[in-house]
N, C-alpha and C positions, 0 to 999 in steps of 0.2 A: 777099842772103837774102830769102826770102819772108816775108810777114807772116801769122800765123795768128790767127784770131778764136776766142775761147773763149766758149762758152755756159755761163756760170757761175751761181753762187748756189745750187747744188743738191748739197750744202749749201755755204755760204760757206767753211768751213774746208777742205773738199775742193778747192775751186778754188784757194785759197791754197797748199795742199799741192802741187797740180799745178805751179804756177809755181815753187815752191821746188825741186821735183824737176828741172824743166827747167834751172833755173840751176845746180843742183848737178851735173848731167850735162854741162854745157857748159864746155869749156876756154876761159877768157876772161882776157885781160890788161887789158882796158879795157871800158867800157860798151858800145862798139860791137860787141864780140865776142859779146854775148848776143843771143838770138833776139828779134825784134820781135813782140810780142803785143798784140792789142786784146781786152780782157776786159770782157764785159758781166756784171757781178756782180749779176744780177737776182734778188734774194731774193723777188720777188713772183710768180715762176712758180707757177701753181697746184700744189697738192700732188699728186705722182704717186701717193703711197700712198693718199690719199683717193679719187682718181679710179679707181684700179685695184683697190683692195681694198674700199673702202666704197661704191663707185659713187656718190660724192658730189662736189660741187664742180665747178669749171670744167675743161674739157679743156685740158691744158697744150700740146697740139700747136700751135694757132694762135699762142700766145704765143712758143713756141720758134721757130716759123717767122718771126715778125716780128722777133725778135732777130737771127736769121741774116741776114735781109734788111738790117737796119740795119748789121750788121758788113760785109756785102758792099758796101753803099753807101759805107762808110768806107774801102774799099780793101783788104780782106784778100784773100789768095790762096787760103785754105782755112779750114775751120771744124772745130773739135773740141769735144767735150762731155764733161767729166769726171763723168758720171753714168750708171751702167749702166741703171737702170730707165728713165730718160728716153729711151734708145735705142728704146724701143717707139714713140716718135713720130718716129723718123728719117725715115720716108717723107714726112711733112709738111714736114720741114726740107729734104730733098733736092728736093722739088717746088717749093720757094720760091726756090732759089738756083741759080746756074750754076757756082759754084766747087766744088772737091772737098769732100766731107764725110769726115773721117777717122773711120772706123767702129771704135770701141773693141771692140765685140762681135766683129765679123768678124776683127779682128787678133788678139784673145785666143783665139778658137777655133783659128785657124791655129797659134798657139804651143802650145796645149794638145795638139793632135793630134801635135805633134812630140815631146811629152814622154811621152805615154801609149802603152802597147802596144796593138796592135789587139785589140779585144774588151775592153779595160780599162775601168775606171770612173773618172770625173772627179767630184770633189766640188765643189759650188757653194756658196760662202759668200756669201749675198745676201739681199736683201729677199724676203719671201714673195711679193711681187708679181711678181718675176722668174719664179718657178715657175708662178704662175697664168697669166701671159700667154704662157708658153713661149718666152721671149726667147732663151735659149740652146738649148733643145730644137730649134727650127727651124734654128738655125745649125749645130748638130752633126749634123743629119740626114744620113745617108749616110757618116758617118765610121767607123761600126762601134764607137763608144764609147757607154757607158751613163752617164747623168748621175744623180747622187745629190744630194739636198738635205738640209739639216739636219732632223732629226726634230722638234725643238721649235721650230716657226716662231714661236710666241708670244714665246719668249725672244729670238729673232733680231730680231723687230720691236721689242720693248721696248729692246733694246740700241741699235738704230739711233735710236730716238726719244730715248734718253738721251744719245747722242753728239751729236745735234743740239741738245739742250737745254743740256747742261753740258760737252760735250767729253769728253776722255779720262777714264774712270772705271773703278774696279775691277769694278763689276757688269757693264759691257759687255765688259770683257776676259775675265771669267770665262765669260760666255755664249759668246763667240767661241771660247775654248779648248775648252769643252765640245762645241760644235758640230763643231769640227775633229776632236776625238778620236772623236766619234760616227761621223763620215764615214770616218775611218781604220779603225775596227773593222769597218765594213761593206765594206771593200775598196777605198776610194778613197784611195790613197796620194798621188795628184796632185790638188791642190785649187786652185781659183781664188778669190781674194779679189775678189768681183764686186759689191761695194758700196763706193763711195768713202768712206762713213763708216767702214767697217771698215779702209780704208787708213790711217786715223789711228791704229789700234791693231794694225797687222799683226804687231807683235812678240809678240802673244798666241798666234800659231799655234805649235804644238809643233815642235821642231826636226826630228823624224823625218818630218815631212810634207814632200812635194815641193810647195811652195806658190809661186804667183806672183800678183802683183797686176795686175789689168787696167789700173790707173792707170799702172803702170810701162810696160806695153806701149804705152799711148797716148803717154806721154812720149817714148819712142823713135821712135814714128811721127811725132810733131810735129817732132822734131829732124831726122829723115831728110827730111821734106817741106820744112821751112823752109830747110835748108841741104843740098841733095842732093849737093853736091860733097864734103862732109865738111870739108875745109880746116882740119883740126886742131881742129874745134869740139868733138866729142864725147869725153868721158872714158870710158874703158873701165870698165864696171860688171858685176859678176858676174851680176846678176839682171835684165839689161836686153837681152834678145835682140831682133834686128831681122828675123829670117828671114821672108820673105814679105810684108814691109810694103809694098814698092814696088808689087807686083802688086795688092794689096788696095786701096791708095790709088788706083791707076789705075781699078780697077773700080767705085769708089764715086762717080766723077764723074757 
């Protein structure tokens, strides 16, 4: 099996959730059956929200690149990052390493295009920074799909900050539910949970929404990359598709 390095700490609980999901999706009879991971839980990565929304604070790019270099030096075969917004700095990470970078954004866009009808609408449940930098807009260009974002971005930002500060809470859940309902009424039946803080409360999405979590897409990509032969490793999960993963992983090297 290959070893995957994780650029973590953005936020810490989201990184832990990624690891839990990987273990839960792996069929294991002993320790050695689990995937080898090297996790840099760096809580000191400069704030992505401050840098992108407030135009304040240090650039996270060089810090993320340095983390990736350290992980590569420690012997990882590929690198993943469970933070959607931080994928804005993926070019700096790729430029610093020679191992593959497992691109959660590209993988999630490939999955979304398989769910939505041509000309359809995709709802993005994410930090306002994601809309401002056009992270998914660029990735969806040419797909024929229209992206919709939550109308109340202040509520989304407040929910993210509350999740970072106190974890799962009723206020954040209410905000996520309201945002999802808003997107649904505007025609976005397919929605992406595109903030790993929201991954912590994904159960707040109404049942009638066709929702998927970008973190789950990354989990399946990590499993496919680390153990490409399968060999009885992966458990079958209803919401864990792998279509297009191998091609995207190859193109991200």
